[in-house]
Backbone as a chain_set.jsonl record, in Angstrom:
{"seq": "XXXXXXXXXXXXXXXXXXXXXXXXXXXXXXXXXXXXXXXXXXXXXXXXXXXXXXXXXXXXXXXXXXXXXXXXXXXXXXXXXXXXXXXXXXXXXXXXXXXXXXXXXXXXXXXXXXXXXXXXXXXXXXXXXXXXXXXXXXXXXXXXXXXXXXXXXXXXXXXXXXXXXXXXXXXXXXXXXXXXXXXX", "coords": {"N": [[-5.09, -42.239, -6.675], [-2.841, -40.13, -5.138], [-2.169, -38.029, -2.438], [0.312, -36.628, -3.417], [-0.19, -36.076, -5.995], [-2.696, -34.933, -6.07], [-1.64, -32.671, -4.942], [0.827, -31.913, -7.078], [-1.393, -31.484, -9.103], [-3.073, -29.551, -8.505], [-1.052, -27.124, -8.055], [-0.08, -27.099, -10.556], [-2.159, -26.192, -11.963], [-2.179, -23.652, -10.937], [-0.081, -22.24, -12.026], [-0.7, -22.865, -14.595], [-2.912, -21.327, -14.953], [-1.692, -18.68, -13.708], [0.07, -17.788, -16.04], [-1.058, -17.748, -18.124], [-2.775, -15.379, -17.448], [-0.891, -13.897, -17.017], [0.197, -13.078, -19.623], [-2.502, -12.477, -21.313], [-3.0, -9.968, -19.602], [-3.367, -6.51, -19.672], [-1.434, -4.452, -18.833], [1.419, -3.884, -17.889], [2.74, -3.907, -15.855], [1.111, -5.627, -14.012], [1.331, -7.574, -15.631], [3.999, -8.35, -15.208], [3.955, -9.015, -12.463], [2.164, -11.217, -12.674], [3.531, -13.356, -13.623], [5.539, -13.52, -11.731], [4.338, -14.95, -10.178], [3.328, -17.424, -11.626], [6.087, -17.928, -12.02], [6.654, -18.751, -9.479], [4.777, -21.014, -8.69], [5.964, -23.041, -10.549], [8.291, -23.422, -9.28], [7.236, -24.557, -6.976], [5.493, -26.932, -7.963], [8.506, -28.406, -8.693], [9.365, -28.67, -5.913], [7.134, -30.486, -5.402], [7.774, -32.524, -6.628], [10.026, -33.558, -5.602], [12.465, -32.024, -6.236], [14.202, -30.056, -4.461], [16.533, -28.561, -4.658], [16.684, -27.899, -7.144], [13.946, -26.509, -7.328], [14.785, -24.616, -5.574], [16.796, -22.97, -7.168], [15.062, -22.046, -8.955], [13.641, -20.46, -8.07], [15.37, -18.211, -6.765], [16.935, -17.98, -9.122], [14.828, -17.316, -11.502], [12.92, -16.018, -10.447], [13.965, -14.543, -8.746], [15.848, -12.82, -9.531], [15.261, -12.272, -12.499], [12.707, -11.563, -12.83], [12.818, -9.493, -11.099], [14.83, -7.95, -13.265], [13.006, -7.496, -15.3], [10.993, -5.665, -13.882], [13.333, -3.615, -13.452], [13.655, -3.091, -15.953], [11.471, -2.093, -16.746], [10.716, 0.235, -15.321], [13.129, 1.979, -15.901], [12.764, 2.003, -18.754], [10.706, 3.633, -18.839], [8.122, 2.97, -19.43], [4.547, 2.952, -19.808], [2.169, 2.592, -17.301], [-0.391, 2.186, -17.339], [-3.529, 0.462, -19.487], [-2.762, 0.878, -23.328], [-4.296, 2.559, -25.428], [-3.27, 3.152, -27.768], [-1.309, 1.188, -28.486], [-3.014, -1.025, -29.1], [-4.714, -4.058, -29.858], [-7.389, -4.483, -32.318], [-10.512, -6.298, -31.644], [-11.099, -8.484, -33.448], [-8.441, -9.442, -34.051], [-7.525, -10.574, -31.118], [-9.253, -12.389, -30.592], [-8.83, -14.198, -33.532], [-5.986, -14.369, -32.833], [-6.397, -16.035, -30.343], [-7.345, -18.279, -30.75], [-5.837, -19.107, -32.422], [-3.824, -20.145, -30.911], [-4.682, -21.697, -29.359], [-5.161, -23.802, -30.889], [-2.353, -24.396, -31.998], [-2.161, -25.329, -29.257], [-3.228, -27.744, -28.744], [-2.283, -28.919, -30.717], [0.606, -29.875, -30.086], [-0.522, -31.058, -27.838], [-1.762, -33.111, -28.772], [1.031, -34.45, -30.191], [2.487, -34.526, -27.892], [1.363, -35.972, -25.485], [1.108, -38.931, -26.734], [3.05, -39.929, -26.526], [3.768, -39.926, -23.467], [3.056, -41.972, -22.24], [2.648, -44.86, -19.934], [3.013, -44.571, -16.567], [6.52, -44.01, -15.219], [8.654, -45.386, -13.108], [9.502, -43.956, -10.322], [12.816, -42.278, -9.9], [15.502, -41.737, -7.72], [16.863, -38.815, -7.194], [20.246, -37.258, -6.785], [21.533, -34.157, -4.896], [24.091, -33.657, -5.411], [24.386, -35.077, -8.174], [22.114, -33.592, -9.842], [23.69, -30.66, -9.372], [26.183, -31.466, -11.019], [25.555, -31.756, -13.003], [24.157, -28.846, -13.603], [26.118, -27.011, -13.372], [28.532, -28.499, -14.61], [27.454, -29.332, -17.58], [25.468, -27.612, -17.982], [26.664, -25.245, -17.571], [27.917, -23.125, -19.864], [25.453, -22.828, -21.393], [24.089, -21.168, -19.181], [25.682, -18.795, -18.224], [26.333, -17.861, -20.529], [23.722, -16.916, -21.211], [23.044, -14.975, -19.069], [25.563, -12.762, -19.501], [23.862, -12.094, -21.652], [21.316, -11.092, -20.458], [22.711, -9.049, -19.113], [23.793, -6.998, -21.269], [20.963, -6.364, -22.136], [20.051, -4.99, -20.018], [22.179, -2.979, -19.967], [21.421, -1.888, -22.191], [18.594, -1.235, -21.74], [19.227, 1.052, -19.918], [20.462, 2.782, -21.273], [18.536, 3.629, -23.291], [16.772, 4.497, -21.618], [18.182, 6.831, -21.123], [18.081, 8.347, -23.013], [17.427, 11.418, -25.249], [14.382, 12.213, -26.566], [13.808, 14.0, -29.737], [12.528, 17.362, -30.983], [9.055, 17.828, -31.597], [7.856, 18.392, -34.786], [5.552, 20.839, -36.672], [3.269, 19.958, -39.281], [3.432, 21.075, -41.401], [6.271, 22.483, -41.202], [9.294, 22.677, -42.726], [12.461, 21.502, -41.76], [14.53, 22.764, -39.764], [17.184, 22.722, -40.865], [17.419, 22.797, -43.248], [16.17, 25.068, -43.74], [17.855, 27.062, -42.732], [20.5, 26.642, -44.703], [18.909, 26.931, -47.197], [18.895, 30.026, -46.528], [21.088, 30.699, -46.209], [22.49, 30.979, -48.953]], "CA": [[-4.604, -40.997, -6.808], [-2.123, -39.749, -4.459], [-1.958, -36.614, -2.31], [1.29, -35.528, -3.816], [-0.593, -36.227, -7.354], [-3.673, -33.841, -6.205], [-1.366, -31.563, -4.762], [0.853, -31.403, -8.222], [-2.431, -30.917, -10.378], [-3.165, -28.137, -8.124], [-0.226, -26.332, -8.372], [0.036, -27.222, -11.876], [-3.661, -25.455, -12.566], [-2.171, -22.034, -10.78], [0.609, -22.322, -12.792], [-1.273, -22.612, -15.832], [-3.941, -19.523, -14.856], [-1.219, -17.268, -13.562], [0.919, -17.776, -17.153], [-2.476, -17.286, -19.066], [-3.045, -13.816, -16.805], [0.485, -12.892, -17.583], [0.121, -13.075, -20.78], [-3.625, -11.801, -21.494], [-3.399, -8.403, -19.085], [-3.511, -5.479, -20.669], [-1.494, -3.859, -17.547], [2.552, -4.445, -18.276], [3.154, -4.456, -14.491], [0.407, -6.796, -13.763], [1.93, -9.337, -16.459], [4.957, -8.909, -14.191], [3.565, -9.576, -10.78], [1.324, -12.699, -12.444], [5.042, -13.672, -13.995], [5.979, -13.631, -10.335], [3.163, -15.83, -9.424], [3.917, -18.167, -12.327], [7.339, -18.802, -11.812], [6.926, -19.143, -7.839], [4.398, -21.978, -8.855], [6.727, -23.703, -11.384], [9.05, -23.983, -7.944], [6.112, -25.686, -6.191], [5.771, -28.23, -9.03], [9.91, -28.835, -8.495], [8.762, -29.349, -4.258], [6.068, -31.735, -4.92], [8.432, -33.848, -6.959], [11.241, -34.175, -4.488], [13.559, -31.463, -6.498], [14.01, -28.972, -3.421], [17.892, -27.759, -5.137], [15.966, -27.369, -8.349], [12.636, -25.514, -6.81], [15.234, -22.937, -4.799], [17.25, -22.085, -8.365], [14.067, -21.535, -9.369], [13.104, -19.247, -6.824], [16.631, -17.353, -6.661], [17.413, -17.34, -10.717], [13.925, -16.489, -12.044], [11.878, -14.948, -9.505], [14.75, -13.178, -7.769], [16.566, -12.351, -10.328], [14.926, -12.51, -13.95], [11.649, -10.785, -13.036], [13.054, -7.87, -10.785], [15.498, -7.637, -14.154], [12.025, -7.335, -15.675], [10.478, -5.016, -13.387], [13.864, -2.694, -13.441], [13.978, -2.609, -16.939], [10.397, -1.327, -17.175], [10.804, 1.829, -14.985], [14.227, 2.384, -16.548], [12.115, 2.974, -20.461], [9.611, 4.817, -18.563], [6.838, 1.755, -20.015], [3.402, 3.292, -19.438], [1.976, 1.551, -16.58], [-2.209, 1.393, -17.466], [-3.721, 0.069, -21.02], [-2.209, 1.755, -24.095], [-5.013, 2.433, -26.637], [-2.103, 3.581, -29.12], [-0.714, -0.293, -29.009], [-4.209, -2.084, -28.651], [-5.259, -4.634, -31.444], [-8.898, -5.408, -32.181], [-11.396, -7.676, -31.185], [-10.977, -9.719, -34.275], [-7.283, -10.164, -33.485], [-7.682, -10.904, -30.002], [-10.156, -13.752, -31.281], [-7.758, -14.982, -33.876], [-4.931, -15.195, -31.646], [-6.423, -17.122, -29.215], [-7.862, -19.497, -31.902], [-4.321, -19.63, -33.027], [-3.054, -20.253, -29.652], [-5.747, -22.893, -29.001], [-4.879, -24.771, -32.583], [-1.166, -24.869, -31.36], [-2.265, -26.522, -27.853], [-4.151, -28.782, -29.76], [-1.155, -29.72, -31.917], [1.551, -29.931, -29.035], [-0.842, -32.414, -26.696], [-2.048, -34.649, -29.625], [2.246, -34.887, -30.445], [3.542, -35.315, -26.615], [0.599, -37.034, -24.6], [1.246, -40.825, -26.666], [4.913, -40.047, -25.594], [3.738, -39.797, -21.925], [2.898, -43.738, -21.86], [2.363, -45.471, -18.82], [4.404, -44.397, -15.602], [7.894, -44.961, -14.969], [8.936, -45.274, -11.738], [10.614, -42.643, -10.179], [14.163, -42.943, -9.619], [15.538, -40.69, -6.983], [18.282, -38.095, -8.013], [20.169, -36.389, -5.613], [21.728, -33.031, -5.286], [25.151, -33.685, -6.235], [23.885, -35.246, -9.865], [21.942, -32.338, -10.443], [24.541, -29.758, -9.424], [26.87, -31.854, -11.169], [24.607, -31.58, -14.555], [23.742, -27.89, -14.012], [27.599, -26.841, -13.376], [28.98, -29.118, -15.234], [26.83, -29.693, -18.883], [24.893, -26.47, -18.47], [27.214, -23.725, -17.238], [28.127, -22.329, -20.565], [24.158, -22.33, -21.773], [23.843, -20.261, -18.096], [27.075, -17.767, -18.873], [25.458, -17.011, -22.425], [22.324, -16.447, -20.861], [23.628, -14.05, -17.94], [25.362, -11.925, -20.414], [22.779, -11.72, -22.385], [21.058, -10.032, -19.712], [23.094, -7.92, -18.639], [23.275, -6.327, -22.256], [19.63, -5.842, -22.222], [19.709, -3.948, -18.595], [22.675, -1.752, -20.291], [20.985, -1.184, -23.418], [17.1, -0.487, -21.432], [19.715, 2.28, -19.645], [20.507, 3.494, -22.857], [17.058, 3.824, -23.912], [15.764, 5.385, -20.867], [18.457, 8.208, -20.913], [18.293, 8.959, -24.573], [16.138, 12.139, -25.361], [13.53, 12.655, -28.353], [13.985, 15.009, -30.429], [11.033, 17.939, -30.483], [7.738, 16.861, -32.792], [7.581, 19.587, -35.567], [4.252, 20.993, -37.206], [3.06, 18.431, -40.459], [3.924, 21.745, -42.504], [7.239, 23.419, -40.707], [10.474, 22.2, -43.058], [13.235, 21.351, -41.125], [15.349, 24.258, -39.642], [18.484, 22.813, -40.938], [17.147, 23.063, -44.787], [15.537, 26.767, -43.501], [19.176, 27.591, -42.372], [21.238, 26.225, -45.868], [18.721, 28.425, -47.917], [19.012, 30.99, -46.258], [22.304, 31.781, -46.823], [22.824, 30.673, -50.337]], "C": [[-4.185, -40.682, -5.062], [-1.991, -38.158, -3.844], [-1.432, -35.773, -2.664], [0.981, -35.578, -5.364], [-1.416, -34.983, -7.333], [-2.734, -32.564, -5.696], [-0.381, -30.66, -6.239], [0.0, -30.904, -9.532], [-2.648, -29.414, -9.603], [-2.307, -26.884, -8.031], [0.187, -26.124, -9.779], [-1.052, -25.684, -12.703], [-3.054, -24.044, -11.711], [-1.195, -21.812, -11.401], [0.121, -21.876, -14.216], [-2.247, -20.979, -15.819], [-3.184, -18.396, -14.69], [-0.135, -16.757, -15.389], [-0.277, -17.364, -18.237], [-3.033, -15.549, -18.647], [-2.32, -12.951, -17.096], [0.583, -12.901, -19.138], [-1.278, -12.324, -21.525], [-3.662, -10.352, -20.676], [-3.103, -7.742, -19.889], [-2.183, -4.607, -19.714], [0.158, -4.344, -17.765], [3.501, -4.493, -16.644], [2.522, -5.758, -13.768], [0.476, -7.982, -14.282], [3.482, -9.887, -16.004], [4.869, -9.733, -13.141], [3.117, -11.279, -11.149], [2.566, -13.581, -13.547], [5.686, -14.295, -12.387], [5.093, -15.435, -9.623], [3.497, -17.12, -10.244], [4.954, -19.073, -12.023], [7.267, -19.489, -10.787], [6.104, -20.471, -8.007], [4.668, -22.953, -9.398], [7.73, -24.363, -10.087], [8.001, -24.966, -7.373], [5.929, -26.751, -6.662], [7.447, -29.12, -8.535], [9.474, -29.393, -6.672], [7.992, -30.544, -4.581], [6.748, -32.948, -5.699], [9.412, -34.189, -6.595], [12.115, -32.969, -5.196], [13.843, -30.084, -6.237], [15.188, -28.58, -4.243], [17.182, -27.263, -6.192], [14.723, -26.512, -8.309], [13.432, -23.785, -6.35], [15.957, -22.355, -5.993], [16.456, -21.31, -8.648], [13.623, -20.223, -8.914], [13.897, -18.082, -7.096], [17.252, -17.158, -8.123], [15.931, -16.58, -11.478], [12.876, -15.643, -11.707], [12.843, -13.842, -8.925], [15.508, -12.235, -8.498], [15.881, -11.989, -11.898], [13.523, -11.168, -13.846], [11.961, -9.75, -12.096], [14.089, -7.508, -12.142], [14.134, -6.641, -14.677], [11.451, -5.883, -15.769], [11.532, -3.363, -13.715], [13.833, -2.136, -15.1], [12.742, -1.474, -17.34], [10.034, 0.174, -16.269], [11.766, 2.496, -15.202], [13.613, 2.872, -18.001], [10.89, 3.638, -19.955], [8.205, 3.753, -19.155], [5.407, 2.344, -19.591], [2.472, 2.315, -18.174], [0.219, 0.65, -16.968], [-1.78, 0.991, -19.042], [-3.241, 1.216, -22.11], [-3.39, 1.692, -25.322], [-4.183, 2.53, -27.988], [-1.575, 1.787, -29.576], [-1.617, -1.348, -29.073], [-4.798, -2.533, -29.617], [-6.843, -4.359, -31.232], [-9.394, -6.503, -32.037], [-11.126, -9.158, -31.954], [-9.508, -10.385, -34.075], [-6.726, -10.65, -32.598], [-8.215, -12.626, -30.358], [-8.577, -14.98, -32.453], [-6.71, -15.355, -33.279], [-5.256, -15.994, -30.945], [-7.023, -17.869, -30.18], [-6.497, -20.594, -32.195], [-3.482, -20.416, -31.703], [-3.715, -21.737, -29.223], [-5.217, -23.895, -29.741], [-3.468, -25.166, -32.318], [-1.152, -25.725, -30.073], [-2.215, -27.455, -28.205], [-2.855, -30.067, -30.047], [0.315, -30.524, -30.692], [1.011, -31.005, -28.031], [-1.035, -33.251, -27.539], [-0.408, -34.845, -29.728], [2.664, -35.768, -29.344], [2.778, -35.921, -25.637], [0.499, -38.499, -25.127], [2.487, -40.747, -26.187], [4.575, -40.148, -24.184], [3.651, -41.374, -21.534], [2.607, -43.704, -20.404], [3.354, -44.633, -17.875], [5.42, -44.329, -15.226], [7.983, -44.338, -13.775], [9.385, -44.332, -11.646], [12.202, -42.928, -9.673], [14.744, -41.127, -9.071], [16.95, -40.006, -7.274], [19.045, -37.319, -6.66], [20.879, -35.034, -5.701], [23.106, -32.617, -6.076], [25.197, -34.154, -7.818], [23.279, -33.898, -10.135], [22.717, -30.889, -10.333], [25.916, -30.156, -10.571], [26.488, -31.266, -13.203], [24.991, -29.874, -14.668], [25.41, -27.12, -14.227], [28.228, -27.466, -13.847], [28.524, -28.75, -16.803], [26.018, -28.18, -18.999], [25.424, -25.343, -18.189], [27.365, -23.42, -18.488], [26.949, -21.634, -21.47], [23.993, -20.655, -20.874], [24.614, -18.833, -18.381], [26.575, -17.037, -19.822], [24.547, -16.266, -21.716], [22.374, -15.151, -19.773], [23.966, -12.885, -18.983], [24.708, -11.318, -21.794], [21.529, -10.345, -21.866], [21.477, -8.862, -19.226], [23.504, -6.993, -19.65], [22.13, -5.867, -22.321], [19.677, -4.848, -21.181], [20.541, -2.96, -18.823], [22.052, -1.117, -21.208], [19.482, -0.206, -23.073], [17.645, 0.804, -20.708], [19.93, 2.934, -20.73], [19.322, 4.346, -23.628], [17.124, 4.642, -23.409], [16.584, 6.757, -21.194], [18.526, 8.949, -22.841], [17.305, 10.015, -25.214], [15.485, 12.085, -26.923], [13.214, 13.837, -28.856], [12.366, 15.884, -30.582], [10.041, 17.363, -31.403], [7.896, 18.702, -32.986], [6.13, 19.492, -36.121], [4.436, 19.787, -38.321], [3.861, 19.579, -41.469], [5.365, 22.333, -42.745], [8.388, 22.719, -42.001], [11.779, 22.651, -42.056], [14.432, 22.768, -40.821], [16.6, 24.005, -40.281], [18.322, 23.151, -42.549], [16.312, 24.514, -44.599], [17.02, 27.693, -43.449], [20.657, 27.203, -44.158], [20.316, 27.284, -47.013], [18.437, 29.527, -47.811], [19.682, 31.82, -46.393], [22.857, 31.723, -47.652], [22.612, 32.073, -51.047]], "O": [[-4.887, -40.893, -4.072], [-1.757, -37.205, -4.588], [-1.78, -34.592, -2.631], [1.873, -35.127, -6.083], [-1.214, -34.069, -8.133], [-3.099, -31.446, -6.057], [-0.536, -29.48, -6.551], [0.36, -30.274, -10.526], [-2.388, -28.336, -10.136], [-2.799, -25.758, -7.942], [0.74, -25.086, -10.144], [-0.829, -24.756, -13.481], [-3.8, -23.115, -12.02], [-1.242, -20.588, -11.523], [0.435, -20.852, -14.824], [-2.173, -19.952, -16.494], [-3.506, -17.31, -15.171], [0.206, -15.615, -15.7], [-0.053, -16.558, -19.14], [-3.552, -14.75, -19.427], [-2.53, -11.768, -17.365], [1.672, -12.457, -19.502], [-0.978, -11.514, -22.401], [-4.433, -9.53, -21.17], [-2.561, -8.162, -20.912], [-2.015, -3.644, -20.462], [0.143, -5.573, -17.826], [4.607, -4.991, -16.435], [3.127, -6.64, -13.158], [0.036, -9.058, -13.877], [4.04, -10.971, -16.171], [5.445, -10.794, -12.897], [3.413, -12.269, -10.48], [2.122, -14.511, -14.22], [6.179, -15.402, -12.17], [5.336, -16.44, -8.955], [3.99, -18.011, -9.551], [4.966, -20.29, -11.833], [7.644, -20.66, -10.785], [6.705, -21.361, -7.406], [4.002, -23.954, -9.137], [7.892, -25.576, -9.946], [8.165, -26.184, -7.437], [6.141, -27.728, -5.944], [7.46, -30.274, -8.106], [9.332, -30.593, -6.438], [8.248, -31.594, -3.992], [6.417, -34.119, -5.513], [9.925, -35.17, -7.132], [12.937, -32.787, -4.298], [13.839, -29.155, -7.045], [14.608, -27.813, -5.011], [17.03, -26.042, -6.18], [14.488, -25.801, -9.287], [13.106, -22.612, -6.535], [15.847, -21.13, -6.027], [16.664, -20.097, -8.702], [13.335, -19.185, -9.51], [13.393, -17.061, -7.564], [18.034, -16.224, -8.301], [15.981, -15.438, -11.937], [12.185, -14.856, -12.353], [12.603, -12.655, -8.706], [15.762, -11.08, -8.156], [16.466, -10.988, -12.312], [13.416, -10.172, -14.562], [11.184, -8.815, -12.288], [14.219, -6.287, -12.06], [14.109, -5.417, -14.551], [11.334, -5.133, -16.738], [11.013, -2.3, -14.056], [13.968, -0.95, -15.399], [12.873, -0.419, -17.96], [9.19, 1.002, -16.612], [11.69, 3.675, -14.857], [13.902, 3.995, -18.416], [10.112, 4.171, -20.746], [7.149, 4.384, -19.121], [5.239, 1.843, -18.48], [2.217, 1.161, -18.517], [-0.203, -0.506, -16.941], [-0.714, 1.035, -19.655], [-3.333, 2.399, -21.78], [-3.333, 0.756, -26.119], [-4.498, 2.014, -29.061], [-1.514, 1.328, -30.717], [-1.208, -2.509, -29.106], [-5.43, -1.781, -30.359], [-7.377, -4.078, -30.159], [-8.849, -7.586, -32.254], [-11.0, -10.306, -31.529], [-9.356, -11.601, -33.958], [-5.626, -11.181, -32.749], [-7.589, -13.686, -30.332], [-7.839, -15.93, -32.191], [-6.422, -16.544, -33.144], [-4.447, -16.9, -30.745], [-7.375, -17.976, -29.005], [-6.221, -21.794, -32.214], [-2.56, -21.218, -31.856], [-3.068, -22.699, -28.809], [-4.8, -24.899, -29.163], [-3.284, -26.38, -32.401], [-0.341, -26.623, -29.846], [-1.229, -28.182, -28.083], [-2.623, -31.25, -29.797], [0.725, -31.682, -30.772], [1.786, -31.756, -27.438], [-0.538, -34.35, -27.293], [-0.282, -35.877, -29.069], [3.018, -36.947, -29.37], [3.446, -36.498, -24.779], [-0.015, -39.348, -24.398], [2.921, -41.59, -25.401], [5.541, -40.662, -23.619], [4.207, -41.831, -20.536], [2.363, -42.675, -19.775], [4.357, -44.089, -18.336], [5.273, -44.998, -14.204], [7.6, -43.226, -13.412], [9.753, -43.663, -12.612], [12.495, -43.944, -9.044], [14.593, -40.004, -9.553], [17.973, -40.637, -7.542], [18.413, -36.888, -5.695], [20.826, -34.645, -6.868], [23.292, -31.75, -6.93], [25.985, -33.624, -8.601], [24.004, -33.066, -10.681], [22.408, -30.006, -11.133], [26.62, -29.221, -10.952], [27.061, -30.67, -14.116], [25.822, -29.469, -15.481], [25.722, -26.728, -15.351], [29.302, -26.97, -13.506], [29.201, -27.872, -17.339], [25.976, -27.641, -20.105], [24.796, -24.327, -18.485], [26.155, -23.252, -18.634], [27.032, -20.562, -22.069], [23.857, -19.532, -21.36], [23.97, -17.855, -18.76], [26.426, -15.818, -19.895], [24.616, -15.04, -21.637], [21.452, -14.345, -19.894], [23.08, -12.126, -19.375], [25.001, -10.435, -22.6], [21.091, -9.329, -22.404], [20.803, -7.865, -18.963], [23.685, -5.889, -19.135], [22.141, -4.676, -22.632], [19.289, -3.73, -21.522], [20.255, -1.907, -18.253], [22.023, 0.113, -21.204], [19.146, 0.859, -23.591], [16.857, 1.749, -20.7], [19.195, 3.907, -20.904], [19.325, 5.373, -24.306], [17.428, 5.702, -23.956], [15.93, 7.753, -21.502], [19.042, 9.905, -23.419], [16.31, 9.521, -25.745], [16.009, 11.956, -28.03], [12.377, 14.603, -28.379], [11.288, 15.325, -30.381], [10.345, 16.315, -31.973], [7.984, 19.671, -32.233], [5.506, 18.431, -36.115], [5.332, 18.943, -38.348], [4.756, 19.196, -42.223], [5.793, 22.643, -43.857], [7.803, 21.649, -42.169], [12.038, 23.795, -41.684], [14.958, 23.505, -41.655], [17.309, 25.009, -40.362], [19.222, 23.828, -43.046], [15.815, 24.948, -45.638], [17.198, 28.77, -44.018], [21.679, 27.885, -44.229], [20.859, 28.229, -47.584], [17.835, 30.172, -48.67], [19.533, 33.026, -46.589], [23.937, 32.312, -47.606], [22.811, 32.188, -52.256]]}, "num_chains": 1, "name": "protein.A"}
């Protein structure tokens, strides 16, 4: 086992742990911050594998843009910072969700691990080849994703500017119905 293997295993462990914390924490802002750690660790995995350009793109696009967009949307929609008991699930639901997640993980591992097979010799890929794939083959999916993120940001701003109608008492009739009845 080489030093690169140990480094990759360590960074992979950080990635998995921070990803797990991102989806299990009850605080939305903490989840976004754990997502930063997870995506940064994925960039570390790319660095260990020798793909410096992809690691830089990972940091710039995902950590620099996507997470900032998520935090900006959280601030615009005035999402509650702390745990919200109104949307909390029961203990049984959390246990069942954990068991279902473990089952899906086991199923995926059983299907994908035999495909790994013996180690394949590493092929050196130049930055030019990666850039040709990224800006040639994959340019339209990236553009569609950027438009989708822009629409999500505009929608978050629209939702944040909406005013809520005043809540009325359970037995009170709507004001419009009372006005129509009085005019007749």
